[in-house]
C-alpha positions in Angstrom: -19.4 16.7 -10.5 -17.8 16.5 -7.6 -14.6 14.7 -6.4 -13.5 13.8 -3.2 -9.4 14.1 -2.9 -8.1 12.8 0.5 -4.3 14.4 1.0 -5.3 16.9 -1.3 -2.6 19.1 0.0 0.1 16.8 -1.1 2.0 18.3 -4.7 0.6 14.7 -6.2 -2.9 15.4 -4.4 -2.8 19.4 -5.5 -1.7 18.0 -9.3 -4.9 16.3 -8.9 -7.1 19.2 -7.5 -6.3 21.3 -10.7 -6.5 18.8 -13.0 -9.7 17.7 -12.1 -11.0 21.8 -11.5 -10.4 22.4 -15.2 -12.7 20.1 -16.4 -15.4 22.0 -13.8 -15.8 19.4 -11.1 -16.3 20.5 -7.5 -13.5 19.9 -5.6 -13.7 18.0 -1.5 -10.6 19.2 -0.4 -9.4 16.7 2.4 -6.5 17.6 4.3 -4.8 16.7 8.2 -2.7 18.8 9.1 -2.2 21.5 6.7 -5.2 24.2 6.9 -3.2 27.3 5.5 -2.7 24.9 2.3 -6.0 23.3 2.0 -7.7 26.7 2.3 -5.0 28.6 -0.2 -6.4 25.5 -2.3 -9.5 26.2 -2.5 -9.6 29.7 -3.1 -6.9 29.2 -6.0 -9.4 26.8 -7.6 -12.3 28.5 -6.8 -10.9 31.8 -8.3 -9.6 30.0 -11.3 -12.3 27.7 -12.4 -15.5 29.3 -10.3 -16.2 25.7 -9.2 -17.3 25.1 -5.6 -14.6 23.7 -3.1 -15.0 22.3 0.4 -11.8 21.9 3.0 -12.3 18.7 5.5 -10.0 18.2 8.0 -9.7 14.3 9.3 -6.9 12.2 10.8 -7.5 9.0 8.6 -5.7 7.3 11.6 -9.5 7.8 13.5 -13.1 5.9 11.7 -14.9 9.0 13.9 -13.0 11.0 11.8 -13.1 9.3 8.7 -17.1 8.7 9.3 -17.3 12.6 10.1 -15.6 13.7 6.7 -18.1 11.6 4.5 -21.7 12.7 6.4 -19.8 16.8 5.8 -19.4 16.3 1.9 -23.1 14.6 2.0 -24.6 17.3 3.5 -22.5 19.6 1.2 -22.5 17.8 -1.4 -26.0 15.5 -3.3 -23.3 13.0 -4.7 -19.9 12.3 -4.9 -19.0 11.1 -8.6 -15.2 10.8 -8.0 -12.9 9.5 -4.8 -9.6 9.9 -4.9 -7.4 7.6 -2.4 -4.6 10.0 -2.7 -4.0 10.2 1.1 -0.4 8.1 2.2 1.6 8.1 5.5 5.1 6.9 4.7 7.9 6.3 7.9 11.2 5.7 6.7 13.3 3.7 9.6 15.9 1.2 9.7 13.7 -2.2 10.2 15.4 -2.8 13.4 13.3 0.3 14.0 10.4 0.2 13.5 7.6 -0.6 15.4 3.9 -2.2 15.1 2.7 1.4 16.2 4.6 2.7 13.0 3.0 -0.1 11.2 -0.9 0.3 12.3 -0.4 3.9 11.5 0.6 3.3 8.1 -1.9 0.9 7.2 -4.8 3.0 8.7 -4.1 5.5 6.4 -2.8 3.7 3.5 -5.2 1.3 3.2 -7.7 1.2 6.0 -9.1 4.5 5.5 -9.7 4.3 1.4 -11.5 0.7 2.3 -14.0 2.9 5.4 -14.1 5.2 2.3 -14.6 3.8 -0.4 -17.0 1.0 1.0 -19.3 3.8 1.9 -19.2 5.9 -1.4 -18.6 3.2 -3.1 -22.0 2.5 -2.4 -23.8 5.2 -3.2 -22.1 5.2 -6.4 -23.6 1.7 -6.9 -26.7 2.8 -6.3 -26.5 6.1 -8.4 -24.9 3.5 -11.4 -22.7 6.1 -11.8 -19.0 6.3 -10.1 -15.3 6.5 -10.4 -12.9 5.7 -7.4 -9.2 5.8 -8.1 -6.5 4.8 -5.8 -3.1 6.5 -5.9 -0.8 3.3 -5.4 2.5 2.6 -5.8 5.6 1.0 -7.9 6.5 0.0 -4.3 3.2 -2.1 -3.7 4.5 -4.0 -7.6 8.1 -5.4 -7.4 10.4 -3.0 -4.8 12.0 -4.0 -2.1 13.6 -1.8 0.4 13.2 -2.7 4.4 13.5 1.0 5.1 9.8 1.0 3.5 8.1 -2.2 4.0 4.9 -1.3 6.0 4.4 1.3 3.4 4.9 -1.0 0.7 2.8 -3.6 2.1 -0.1 -1.0 2.5 0.1 -0.1 -1.4 0.7 -3.7 -2.1 -2.6 -4.0 -0.2 -4.7 -1.2 -1.9 -4.0 -2.7 -5.4 -5.7 -6.0 -3.9 -8.5 -3.4 -2.5 -8.6 -2.2 -5.5 -9.3 -5.1 -7.6 -11.9 -6.2 -5.3 -13.9 -3.3 -5.0 -14.1 -3.2 -8.7 -15.7 -7.0 -8.8 -17.7 -5.8 -5.7 -19.6 -2.9 -7.4 -19.0 -3.9 -10.9 -21.3 -3.2 -13.3 -21.1 0.8 -12.5 -18.2 1.9 -10.9 -14.9 1.7 -11.9 -12.4 1.2 -10.1 -8.4 1.5 -10.7 -5.5 2.3 -9.1 -2.6 4.6 -10.4 0.8 3.4 -9.1 3.5 6.3 -9.8 7.1 5.2 -10.0 9.6 8.1 -8.3 7.7 11.4 -7.9 9.8 14.2 -8.1 8.6 16.6 -4.5 10.1 19.0 -2.7 11.2 16.6 0.2 13.4 14.6 -1.8 17.1 15.2 -1.7 19.1 15.6 -4.7 21.7 12.7 -4.5 18.5 10.0 -3.9 16.8 11.9 -7.1 20.1 11.3 -9.3 20.5 8.0 -8.4 16.8 7.3 -8.8 17.1 8.6 -12.7 19.6 5.8 -13.7 16.9 3.6 -13.1 14.4 5.1 -15.6 14.2 4.8 -19.3 13.1 8.1 -19.6 15.7 9.3 -18.0 14.1 12.0 -15.2 11.8 11.9 -12.7 7.9 11.6 -13.1 6.3 15.3 -11.5 2.8 15.2 -9.8 1.5 16.4 -13.1 1.9 13.5 -14.5 0.6 11.5 -12.1 -2.4 13.7 -12.4 -3.3 13.8 -16.1 -3.6 9.9 -15.6 -6.2 10.8 -13.2 -7.9 13.2 -15.1 -8.3 10.8 -18.1 -9.3 7.8 -15.9 -12.3 10.4 -14.4 -13.4 11.1 -18.0 -15.8 8.9 -19.7 -13.3 8.3 -22.7 -11.7 6.2 -19.9 -15.1 4.2 -19.4 -14.2 1.4 -20.4 -10.9 1.2 -17.8 -12.0 -0.9 -14.8 -10.2 -2.8 -12.4 -6.8 -1.9 -13.6 -3.2 -1.0 -11.9 -1.8 1.4 -14.1 2.0 2.5 -13.7 3.0 5.8 -13.9 6.7 5.3 -14.1 8.3 6.2 -17.1 10.2 3.0 -17.8 11.5 1.8 -14.9 13.3 -1.0 -14.1 
């Protein structure tokens, strides 16, 4: 089996890559700017799990580069069995400082790119009568209101809507689900913010990239074949 993971060099992307590689799935590692991290991930996964990996650079603000990513992937692999739309852009700014370009860039990366990838790859999955698409959304797209992130939040709400429409479009052969993480502890989160967020979570801890990857690993498995058109929160019971 072969999986394309976008934004694979992010902390969540790397955790998902590792989880799927453990299942003997070949990984197409998409990245934009982190070439060194992509190559290191490729080397690590190939050595640990004896799978095949392919690194492809693409700026998701460019439709031509998205098309090249798809074409290159199919040149190296006969099929893409799993598509993980994980790549995301966030530009937190005060509301009055946000620009049209900021909004467009976020929508291009977080919503339009998943549409373009899912359209082409999902149609091939449909013809093959098998495939899984998982969109990494966010609780920000469900019930979080924070004007500094309104463009990011809008993109994730759109990704959730896209999930439902793709599930309908590609039924009955392609499972399309969304995973909606809450606050995930990553290296760029300030400690003060992390402590504040913990008070909003029943589990009294932030999520980890592995928490997200574990759910994705299950959703791509045969055991999850009857789970479709769902948005599953991974937030520790956030309120």
